[in-house]
N, C-alpha and C positions, 0 to 999 in steps of 0.2 A: 259185231259186237260194238256198241258205244259206250263210251265211258266220259260220264259229261262231272265237269269240276265246277266249282260254283262256289262263289264268296258272297258271303249275304251280308257284312257287314255294310250300311252304306253310311259313308262319310263325305264330308265338303271340303274341300281344301283352296282355301284362296291362293291364287297363283298371280292374279292381276287386276289392275285397275285402268279401265281406259277414261279419257275425261279430255273431251275436246267440244271447242264450240267452232262452228265452221261456217264460211256463209260464202256463195258464189252467187254473183250476180255480173250480168253484162257489161263488160266496160270500165267497172270499178273493182276496188280493190278487194284482196281475199282478206279475212279477218285470221289471227294468230290462232293456233292451236296450241289448249291447255291439256297436258298427257299428264299421266301418275306413271311411280313406279312402282315396280311389282313387289308385293308383298309374300315371301315364300315361307310356305308352311311344312308340316311333315304328318301324313295319317300314320296308323299304326295298325297293321290288320293281321290278327292270329298269328304274332310273332313276325310279320314283315312289315317293312315301311316304306311309303311311297311317298319319297320326295319330289317336289317340283321347283325346280329354277327358273330365273328366267324374266322378261317384261316384255310386254306387248304395248307399244306406244305408239299415239297416233298424234304427237304434237309438235309437225313442222310449221314453219311458219309460211304463210302467205302462199297455201298452196292450191294448186287449180283444177278442175274436174281432170278425171283423168288420174291424179296424183295416189301412190302406192306406198307404203310400208311395207318393210322386211321387220320381221320379230322372231325370235328363237326361244322354245323352251324345252328344259332340260328335265324327263323324269326317271330318277333313280329307284330302281328297287332292291332292297337290302332285305334278306332273310335266306330261309333255307328252303326252297324251290317250292316256292306258294304261288299259286297263278293266280294272278290279280286282272279282275276284266274293272276297265273304268272310262270312262267319257270327259275332254274337254268340254265346257260347257261356258258361253257368254250370257250374262243375265245382266240387264239395264235396260236404259231408256235410249233409243234413237228416236229425238224427237226432229230432225229434219226430215222434209220431204223427201230424200232419198235413200234408196234402199244400199246398204254398204255390202259389196262384193266382198267374199272371202276365197280363202285358197290355203288347203293344210298340204303340207310335205312332210313327211315322215323318212329319217334314215336310223339307221343302227348306230351309224357313225359319225362325229359331228365333223361339221364341215367348214372352215375357215374361208374356203375361197369363194361363196356363194355371195352374190354382188347383185346391186339393184340401182336402176340408176334412171332418173325421171330428170327428160327436157322440158320446160315449158316454150308453150307456142302461141303467137300473138297474129291472130286474122283479123283483118274487118271485110266483111263480107257488106253491100248495098248501105255503107255508114256505119255497122254495126262492128264492135269489137268482139270477137271470140277469146277468150281463154281457156287452154288448155295444158293438160302434159302428156307426153308420150313416154311409157316407162321401159326400161328392157333390163331383164336378169337372166342368168344362167342355171336359174332354179330347175329348169325343166330335166335338169339331171340325175334329181330325185324325184322317188314315187310319189306322184300327186294320189292323195288316200280319200280330200272330199273336197268340195268346192260349193256354195250356194249363198244366200243373200243374208245380212241382219236385216231385218223388215224397220220399220216405222213406224211408230206408234207413240201418244202421249202419254201411255203406262207402261208400266217394267215388262220385259218380255224375257223368254229364254231361247235361247239357238244351242244346239248342238254341232260343236263344232268339227266334232269328230263322229263316229258310229261302233260301238264296241271293241274299242282296245284292250288287247292282251298284252302283258308281261309277266315272265316266270323269275321271282327274286332269287337271288343268290348270294351266298357270305360276300362276297365283294362289290355287290353293287351293280345289277344288270341295268344299262340304261338306254335310253332311246331318244331323240332327236324329234321336235316337230317345228317345222318351219313356217310359219305363217304370214301370209301377205292379206291385207285388208285395202281393199280401193275404194275411195270414192270414188264414182263413175263419171266419165264423161258421156252426158246424154246425149241423143239428139237433137238437131237444132228444136222440133217440133217441140220438146219437153224442157226447154232452156225456161220457158216465164215459170215452170213448174219448180226446177233447180232454182231461180232467182229467191223462191221465197224463203233459200233456207238459210236469207239472211238472219243472223242472231238467235238462229238455233241453234242444239249441240247432241252429241254424242258422249255418252257416259255408260259406263259398268263396268262390270267385274269378270274375269274368267275364272274359272276354279275348275277343279279334277273332281271328278263326283264318280266312287266307286258305284260299279254296275251291278247287278243280280243277275246279268244276261248269262245264258250257258253258254260255256265253249266245249263243241260236237269232238269227240275224237272217234273215230271211227280206226277199231281193230281191225283190219282187213284180215291177218290171219297169224295165231303163234306158233312158234316152233321151239319145242325143247330136246336140248341134246343129250343121246344116248351117250352113258361114257362108256358104254364097252367097245361102241360101233365108231365111235366119234362123229355119227351123221344126227343132222337134227331131225326129228318126225314132228308131224304138224300134229295139234291139240287143240280141244274146243277150249278150254278154260285155260287161266293165266297162272301159274305156278306159286304156292306162298312160299312160307318160309325155307330157306336153303337155299333160293335159287336167285338168280340175277342176272337183269335183261345186259344180254353181249352190246353194249353201246356202240361197236365198229359194224357188227354187222345188222342191226337193227336199222330200218327206215321208215319217216315220214314224210309227209309232203310238207309244202310250204317253207321249206328250212327248220323245222321241229327236229328236237331230238331226245329220245327216250333214255330214262334213267331210273333203276331202281332207287324207290323211297322207303330206305330202310326201317323207317319207324313203324311201318305195317304191309311193307311188301307191296306195297301200290307203286302204282307207275308215276314218275314226274315226267312232264313234258316241257323240257326248256325249248327256248325263244316262239313259243307259241304266239302267233300276232292276228291270227283268224281263225273264226270257227271253220268245222268242216276239212280237218285235218285228218288225214288216215296216213297208220304206220303198220309196218310188218315186224314182230319183235321175237326175238329170237333169244331163247333163256340158256344159260350156262348154271350148272352147279354153282355156288356160291361160294367165293374164295377169301371169305372175312380171314381175318387176323384170329380171331376167337373160334372160328369154323376149324381152321388149322390146326389149331393148338388142340381142338377136342379129338381131334383126328390122331393126333400125335397120344393122345391117351387113349387111343382105341376106344372110344365112348361114342355113343349116338343119341340127341336130344330125344326127350318123349313129348315133346312140344310145349308149348306156354299154358297157366295157368292165371285168369286173367283177374280170380279173388279168391279167397280162401275163408272157407265156412267152418272151419274148425284146425288144428292141429295136425296134423302126419299122424300116423298110428300104425304099429304093425302088430297082430295080435299074439305073435309068438311071445314079443316082449311084455308090453300093455296090454291088460285082461281087459279093460275099457275101452274097446274102439267104437268110433263113434260111426253112427252110420248117414246115410247121402241126406241131404237138409231138403225140409217139404218144401221151397221153393223151385226145385228144380235146377239148382245150379249142380255143376262136377262136383260128386263126393272126392274131394281130394285130399281125405281125410288117409288114405289107405294107399296111397298112391308114392312108391319109393323107387328114387333113381335120379335123374339127368334132367333139368327142363330149364326153360329159356325164359329170360325175361331182358328189357330192353334198361341198357345203363347210358350214362353220360357218352360214351364212347362205341355203343352200336347195341351189339344180341352179345347179353351173356349168358352162361349155363351155369345152373347152379346144382349142388347136389342137394337131395329134398328126403326125409325119413330115413328108417332106418337102412343103413349103409355100411360096406366094409372098404369100399376099394376106392378111400381118398385121402390114405398117408402117405408122408413124404418125409423122409429123414433128411436133413438140411442143415450146415454148422453143426458146432458141439460148444458146449460152457465147459471149459475146464478139461476133463477127459471125454466127459460125457455127449453122447451124440444130443442133439435137437430133433424132436419129434413133432411134425404139425400134422395138421386135417385138413385138404382144399374144400375152401368156402364156395368157390366158382371160377370158373375162367371170365377173366374180364372181355369186354367187349372189343378191348385191344390186342388181344390176345395175351396177355399176362396172365399168372394165376395168384389167387388171394389166398393165402394159407393163415390160419389161425395155431397156436402153440398148443400142443399135446402132452408136452413134457420132455424129459429128458432121462437116459439112460440105456441101455442095451436093449429093452422094446418097449414099445409106445402103450400109451396106457389109455384107456377110456372111460374110467371114472376114477375118484381119488383126490386128496388135494395134490398131486404130483402133475395133474394136467393143467396146473398153472404153475406161474415164475415163483408166488407165495400166495397162501391162501389168506393170511392177514397182514403181513409186512414184508417187509423187504431192507435191510442192513437198518433193522430196529426202527422203521417209520411203517406205520400202518398204510395201506392201500385204499386211499381216502381218494376219490374223483378231484375234490378240491377240499384244502384244511378250511376254507372260510365257505359260508353258505347263504348270510344274509343280504343278496342280493342276485338279479336275475343274470347279471354279467357269471356268476359263477357255475351255470350249467353249459359254459366254452371249454372246447380242450384248451384252446388260449383264448381269455378276456381281456375286458376294456377296463374302465373305470366305475368305482360304486356310486352310489347317488345321483345319476344322471336324470335328466328330463327327456332324455330321448333313446330312442331305440339304438342307432347307429352307433353312438358313444357307447352305449353298453357292450354291444357286439364288436368291436374293435379289436383286432389279435394282437394285443400289447404284452399281457404277461402269461406265463407257462402256467396251467394246473398244474395239481401235486401231480396227479398220473400219469403228465407228460412228463414232468423231469422223474419221475421212477422208470418209466419206459427206458427213457436215455441212459441211466443211471445201469439198467439190467442189461441193454444192448451193447454198451461199451465193456462187458464183463464174458461177452461173445466170441466168437470167432466170424459175427455177421457181418464186421466190418471190414477183414479181410476179404470177406467175395460179396464184395460192394460193385461188382461185376456182373454179378448173377441178378442182384436186386435191382426194383423198378422203383424210379423216384418220381414218374410222372404220374401215375395213377392215381395214388392220394387215398385218404380215407376221409369221409363227409360226416362232421361235425351238424349237421342239420339244423342248424336254427330258425330257421323260417319259422313263422306265427303260425297259429290256426285258422284258418281262412274264417272260421265262426267263433262268436263266445262259447263255452261250456260250462252251464252258471253261472258262479260269481268270476270265472277264469276270464279274461279278457282274450282274443285273439286277435285282431288286425289292430289293437289300438293299446295291446299291452306290449311284454318283453324290456322294462326299462326298471330302475330302482327295485323299491319293492313292491310293484303291482302285480296282483295277482294274474297270472299268465300259462294259458294252457299253447302247447309248439305242435308243430306240424305233424309228430308222429304222436303226439298223443291223441291228435284230431282223428288219423289214420285209422285206430284202434280203440276208440269209444264212440259209443254212441253220438248222434248228432245234438250238439246244443246240451247235452248231457255229462254228467262225471262218472258215466255206470260205462264198466267194457262193453265193448259189443261183443258177444259169445256168440255172433250167426255168422256175421261177414266184415273181417278185417282187410282193410289195404295195406297195399306195401307198394314201394317204390325201391330201384337201384339207380335213380338219376338225383343228382346233387342238386337241389332247385336254384343254390345260388354260391356257385362252382369259386368264383374270385373270392368269397368270403370264408366259405366253409370249406373246401375242398382241399383237405392239408396234405401236399406232396412235400417230396425230401430235398434236401442240400442238392444245390447243382438243377434242380427240375426247371424246364423250359415254362415260367409262367405264362400260361396261354399255350399248354400243349394239344395234341391231337390227337382223336379216333382213329378206330381200324380202318378210316376212309378219309385220312386226310382235313379232316374238320377240325378246327378250334375248338378245344375246351379247355378255361380256365383253370387255374390254379393256383393256391395264396403262396407255396414254397417256405413256408412258414418251420418245417421241421427242420431240426439239426441234426437226425438220424431216420429214416425211412420205414419208422413202425407205429401202431396205430392200434387201435380196436376194430372189433366186430359191430356195426350198426344193429338197432332195434329190429330195421326192415331186412335184413341179412338173417336174422332168427327166425323171423315170418316165414321167408321163403324156404330155410333148413325144415322147417316143420313144428316150430313151435307156435305160442299163440298168447294175447295177452288175456293174463286170470285165467288159465288153464294149465295145468299141471299134463305134462310128459313125459314118460320117461322110454319114450319108443320113437325118438329120432337121435341121430349122428351129434349134436350137440349137447346133449344130457350128459351130466359127467358126475352127478350127485353132489356137486358142489354150487355157489352162489358166484357168480363174476358180474363183473361189469360191463358194458356197450359204451357208445361214446356217443347216443343219441339223448340229447334232450326230451326232458317228460313234461313236468310245470313248474310254477313256484305257485308255494301254498305259503301266503304271511304269517296266514292261523297257525302254521305248523312251530316247531322249536326251531327245528331244520329245515328252512321252505325252498330251498333249492334241489329240485328232483332232477335222477335221469333216471334212463333205462336201465336195467340189470338181468340177466338170466338166473333164476333161485335153483334152490337143490332138488326143488323136484319136478325142473324142466321148464318151469313157464316162465312167461313174460313180465316183470314185474316192473315197481318202482324203488326208488331207494333215495334218500336226501346224498347229497354232496360228501358230507363228513363222514357218510358209515364207515366203520372201521372192521367188519368183518366180513369184505367181500374180497373175492380172489381177480388173479389178473391175468387175463390171456392174449398174450400182443399177437398183432395181425402183422405179415408183409405181402409184399408183393412180389414175385419171380416175373426176371423179363421171358418171355415167349420163347426165347431161342435155348433157354438154361435145359443143362440135359442131364438128369438125376440116373443112377444107374436103379431099374426094374428089378425088384424082383415079389416072389410071391411068398407064402405065409409060412415054406419052408427055406426059405432064402435061397433056394435057386434061381441065378440071375436069368432076367428074361430080356434083356437088351437094354436099351436107352431110349425109355419113353419116360414122360411126366409124372411118374409115382410110384407110389410104392403100395402095394397092398394084393389082395386076393381077386382077381376079377373074374 
């Protein structure tokens, strides 16, 4: 089986300019070359960058035929395992009568010991003086990948210095080095008269890297999947998907390539792929992700992923108005209840959807009362995201007790922000009003009203004394990204500041394209924070630039003084809610209205123009102005993956140390 990977973006990167004026004629002086330094550029490729550094020069003085120059080019590919095919291209004019010769050598390691020495020779035969150079180098220790000539022409021409090079980007920057020798050849005596005609002529041009659309053929010779019961690997005909990962130690590829798992879609990453025709034997084990381990500790399994939502979740025993499958043939996800998967910033997240009763957790106290929570999801790094659901001797599924206060706490209304007349106020933290640009508007300078109230509540509980159990690095996403397109009079990419009418990214995911109407047939959702450096609110002591379940860097802003946030509109949709449609048949329904932390829009024609999403008392995902005074607050925290809580069933019987409470 062959799997082709292809980069389809075509770009050119200027990396060198060669400009010389050469002259050689019998018995006379050789002119001085006039070279030029390299101009380095960077190309962007599907989230990776291809950076090219170095210079190619041919500017030595008084060169003779046979003269050679040695140049080094460094190529750096930075990104997340993207296969990049490219070529080094010379483009210019060689107005000499002599073809220049070149050799290209390639190595993964930078070499400081490569030398090139040229010595001039002067020979007189039959009264004619012949000048030439003899050059010696130790570059033969490096692999020669191509040699050829740069032809002579009075018009601009192109020469490919390489043939279908491949590099796989990584987070630290995969590097490869090219050493290039260009030679002004020493022709035979018979050709000397033609070489004499190079007087006054020149050689100039540019060397650039061009991204290629060539296909890298990867031949998967055999696939083996480990049988967990016997420990033996059994041959399979197809590659497994979610739940399995490549055993990198056991799998083997030719040409020095390495195979690993791309956890975004469980495809195969091939690292160190330098030539096509690479063959691999792949061995698969059960995935040992952090989130997978936590899911197993909960004694749960995932029912797979849902890629689009055609309506809210539905349970006919609770909601008398259940929805039928959509006419366009998409998955009917409305009646699906249980645990499903989706990608987040840390890997694979497992979320609870629909009408369920097995996601209760008792953790912490306020005064003498136990605090009750429900699991939103297992995050991709194995931590567990909880949402507050009351306090006391038993949990509550509906009613004002499911919130820390239905309208106010300590005499203060639970507004998202007390101010509302600027785009900045959709922020969990916010910048300055009246700015003329997006960045200054959404810088994290001032605390929102709701952030301050969450801090006040948190300090009244015992959660601070349980800080060793609470994760501070996973964070909560206040997604202030703009809609990628305008929606009616609401600006997308050019909005987001001062009092400009603006649609934010979550608005776009739930509305008809370019419209201000809810999309009642197909709403998108994401668990990834588009700008985690700005919008991923992480706790005190958090590592700014933490890691996911695979030790990949994930940024966070470290702006929280206590590790508590709110649910997002996207998490509501994953749980079974839907924008603009009521639903009392999913677990987040409480018969109460409460805030999310997801920006909605800014509507300057409204008396209270800044809006964020909230869940209304009928279970619908809707929007409210940030100054609204009748919405409740349900705090959200993240438990560390190794936190153990006594598990009980509904009659209180101890079931061991599993990370949940409820009736499975």
